[in-house]
Each structure stands twice: as C-alpha cells, then as structure tokens.
MARBA-3410 file (N, C-alpha, C, O; in Angstrom, 1 decimal):
78
54.5,65.4,190.7,53.0,65.0,190.5,52.8,64.9,188.9,53.6,65.5,188.1 ~ 51.5,64.0,188.3,51.8,63.7,187.4,51.0,65.0,186.5,51.0,66.2,187.0 ~ 50.5,64.6,185.3,50.0,65.8,184.5,48.8,65.9,184.4,48.3,66.9,184.2 ~ 48.1,64.7,184.7,46.6,64.8,185.5,46.4,66.0,186.2,45.8,67.1,185.9 ~ 47.1,65.6,187.6,47.2,66.2,189.0,47.4,67.8,188.7,46.8,68.7,189.2
48.1,67.9,187.9,49.0,69.1,187.5,47.8,70.3,186.5,47.7,71.6,186.6 ~ 47.4,69.5,185.7,45.9,70.3,185.2,44.8,70.1,185.9,43.9,70.9,185.6 ~ 44.5,69.3,187.0,43.6,69.5,187.5,43.8,70.9,188.6,43.2,72.0,188.4 ~ 44.8,70.5,189.9,45.3,72.2,190.0,45.0,72.6,189.6,43.8,72.9,189.9 ~ 45.9,73.1,188.3,46.0,74.3,187.5,44.3,74.9,186.9,44.3,76.2,186.7
43.3,74.3,186.6,42.2,74.6,186.7,41.3,75.0,187.9,40.5,76.0,187.8 ~ 41.4,74.3,189.0,41.1,74.8,190.6,41.4,76.1,190.5,40.4,76.8,190.7 ~ 42.3,76.6,190.4,43.8,77.8,190.7,43.5,78.6,189.8,43.8,79.8,190.1 ~ 42.9,78.4,188.5,43.1,79.3,187.6,42.8,81.0,188.5,43.7,81.8,188.7 ~ 42.1,81.2,188.7,42.5,83.1,188.9,43.5,83.1,189.9,44.0,84.2,190.1
43.9,82.4,190.5,45.0,82.4,191.8,46.3,82.7,190.0,47.0,83.7,189.8 ~ 46.2,81.9,189.5,46.9,81.5,188.0,47.4,82.6,187.4,48.6,82.9,187.2 ~ 46.0,83.3,186.9,45.7,84.4,186.5,46.0,85.5,187.1,46.0,86.5,186.4 ~ 46.4,85.6,188.5,46.7,87.2,189.2,48.2,86.9,188.8,48.8,87.8,188.2 ~ 49.1,85.6,189.1,50.1,85.5,189.2,50.8,86.0,188.3,51.7,86.8,188.4
50.4,85.4,187.1,51.2,85.5,185.8,50.8,86.7,185.5,51.8,87.3,185.4 ~ 49.5,87.7,185.1,49.6,89.1,185.6,50.3,90.3,186.7,50.3,91.5,186.8 ~ 51.1,89.1,187.6,51.5,90.6,188.9,52.9,91.1,187.7,53.2,90.5,186.7 ~ 53.4,92.5,188.5,55.2,92.8,188.5,55.4,92.0,187.7,55.4,92.1,186.5 ~ 55.6,90.6,188.8,56.6,89.6,188.2,56.8,89.0,187.4,57.8,88.7,186.7
55.2,88.3,187.4,54.9,87.6,185.7,54.9,88.4,184.7,54.9,87.9,183.6 ~ 54.9,90.1,184.7,55.1,90.5,183.5,56.6,90.7,182.9,57.1,90.9,181.8 ~ 57.1,90.6,184.2,58.6,90.6,183.9,59.3,89.3,183.6,60.2,89.4,182.7 ~ 59.2,88.2,184.1,59.6,86.6,183.9,58.9,86.7,182.5,59.8,86.6,181.6 ~ 57.7,86.8,182.0,57.4,87.3,180.6,58.6,87.6,179.7,59.2,86.9,178.9
58.7,89.1,180.1,59.5,89.3,179.2,61.0,88.7,179.0,61.7,88.7,178.1 ~ 61.2,88.2,180.1,62.8,87.3,180.7,62.6,86.0,179.0,63.3,85.7,178.0 ~ 61.3,85.6,179.4,61.4,84.7,178.3,60.7,85.0,176.8,60.4,84.2,175.9 ~ 60.7,86.1,176.8,59.8,86.7,175.3,61.5,86.6,174.4,61.5,85.9,173.4 ~ 63.1,87.5,174.9,63.7,87.5,175.1,64.9,85.9,174.4,66.0,85.8,174.0
63.9,85.3,174.7,64.6,83.9,174.3,63.9,83.1,173.9,64.3,81.9,174.1 ~ 62.6,83.4,173.1,61.7,82.7,172.7,61.8,81.8,171.4,61.3,80.8,171.1 ~ 62.7,82.7,170.8,62.9,81.0,169.6,63.9,79.7,170.3,63.6,78.6,170.0 ~ 65.4,80.0,171.2,65.2,78.9,171.6,64.8,78.0,172.7,65.2,76.9,172.7 ~ 64.1,78.5,173.6,62.7,78.2,173.9,61.5,77.3,173.6,60.9,76.4,174.2
61.6,77.7,172.5,60.9,77.2,171.6,61.2,75.9,170.7,60.4,75.0,170.4 ~ 62.1,76.1,170.5,63.8,74.8,170.2,63.4,73.7,170.7,63.1,72.6,170.4 ~ 63.7,74.4,171.9,63.8,73.6,173.5,63.0,72.7,173.5,63.3,71.5,173.5 ~ 61.6,73.3,173.4,60.8,72.3,173.5,60.3,71.5,172.7,59.5,70.6,173.1 ~ 60.7,71.7,171.4,60.3,70.9,170.4,60.8,70.0,170.3,60.2,69.0,169.8
62.2,70.0,170.7,63.3,68.9,170.6,63.5,67.9,171.8,64.4,66.9,171.7 ~ 62.7,68.1,172.9,62.7,68.2,173.9,64.2,68.2,174.5,64.7,67.2,175.1 ~ 64.9,69.5,174.3,66.6,69.4,174.7,66.1,70.0,176.5,65.8,71.2,176.7 ~ 66.0,69.2,177.3,66.0,69.0,178.7,67.1,69.8,179.1,66.7,70.0,180.3 ~ 67.9,70.2,179.0,69.2,70.6,178.8,69.3,72.4,178.8,70.0,73.1,179.6
68.6,72.9,177.8,68.4,74.0,177.2,67.5,74.3,178.2,67.8,75.3,178.8 ~ 66.4,73.7,178.5,64.9,74.1,179.1,65.7,74.6,180.4,65.8,75.8,180.8 ~ 66.1,73.8,180.9,67.0,73.7,182.3,67.7,74.9,182.4,67.5,75.6,183.4 ~ 68.5,75.3,181.5,69.4,76.6,181.5,68.1,78.4,181.6,67.8,79.3,182.4 ~ 67.9,77.9,180.6,66.3,79.0,180.8,65.5,78.6,181.9,64.7,79.6,181.7
65.0,78.0,183.0,64.7,78.0,184.3,65.4,78.5,185.4,65.1,79.2,186.4 ~ 66.6,78.1,185.0,67.8,78.5,185.5,68.0,79.5,186.2,68.1,79.8,187.4 ~ 68.2,80.3,184.5,68.3,81.8,184.4,67.2,82.7,185.0,67.5,83.8,185.5 ~ 65.7,82.2,185.1,64.7,82.6,186.0,64.8,83.0,186.9,64.9,84.2,187.2 ~ 64.8,81.7,187.7,65.2,81.3,189.1,66.6,82.5,189.0,66.3,83.6,189.4
67.3,82.4,188.7,68.7,83.7,189.4,68.0,85.0,189.4,68.7,86.0,189.4 ~ 66.8,85.2,189.3,66.2,87.2,189.0,65.5,86.8,190.3,65.3,85.7,190.7 ~ 65.1,87.6,190.7,64.4,88.2,191.9,62.9,87.8,191.4,62.2,86.9,192.0 ~ 62.7,88.6,190.2,61.5,87.9,189.8,60.8,86.6,189.8,59.7,86.3,190.2 ~ 61.8,85.9,189.2,61.4,85.2,188.4,61.2,83.9,189.9,60.2,83.1,189.9
62.4,83.8,191.1,62.1,83.4,192.1,60.6,83.2,193.3,60.2,82.3,194.0 ~ 60.2,85.1,193.0,59.3,85.3,193.9,58.0,84.6,192.8,57.2,83.9,193.5 ~ 57.8,84.6,192.0,57.0,83.8,190.8,57.2,82.7,191.2,56.3,82.5,192.0 ~ 58.0,81.7,191.1,57.8,80.3,191.5,57.7,80.1,193.2,57.3,79.1,193.9 ~ 58.2,81.3,193.5,57.7,81.3,195.8,56.0,81.0,195.5,55.4,80.0,195.9
55.4,82.1,194.6,54.2,82.5,194.6,53.7,80.8,194.7,53.6,80.3,195.8 ~ 53.5,80.1,193.4,53.4,79.1,192.9,53.4,77.8,193.5,52.8,76.7,193.4 ~ 54.3,78.5,194.2,54.4,76.7,194.9,53.4,77.5,196.4,52.3,76.9,196.6 ~ 53.5,78.1,196.9,52.7,78.6,198.0,51.4,78.3,197.2,50.6,77.6,197.9 ~ 51.0,78.6,196.2,49.4,78.1,195.3,49.4,76.7,195.8,48.5,76.4,196.6
49.9,76.0,195.5,49.8,74.8,195.3,49.9,74.4,196.9,49.0,73.5,197.0 ~ 50.7,74.6,198.2,50.2,73.7,199.3,49.0,74.1,199.2,48.3,73.2,199.6 ~ 48.2,75.1,198.7,46.7,75.5,199.4,45.5,74.3,199.7,44.4,74.5,200.2
END
C-alpha cells in the first residue's frame, strides 16, 4: 500500500482509528511505546529500520499489540 492510499484509508476510517487508539489495548501499546520513546524517535529520524523493526516486533509479541494490529488489519479490509 502506498502512502497516498494509506492516507486516504486513514481519513475514511478516522473514527475507527480513534476508537482503536483510545481502546484499552491502544493505551497499553502507547504506554509500551512511551517507555522506548527516545530510541524510537531516534530510529525514525535516522531511518534505522532494524531498531524500528525491533520495536514493532516487541509490540507484536504482547497480547495487546497483537490485538491492536489485528483490529487495524480488520478495519483495513472493510
């Protein structure tokens, strides 16, 4: 999926995305990401894909992260 398509989908599904982000799982994932926020920010700024992958692999290994990604995937298929 290219960036334009992703942006269009996000705009169409803004309410669904907001619900997911504010869900219990969304808040737990946010908390996990905040713990590593400096490393994540630096990885994004430098384009360190290895560090970004490691962060998302860690998130996906949690029950909340897996459910959150599953919810986003389901939303995208609608």
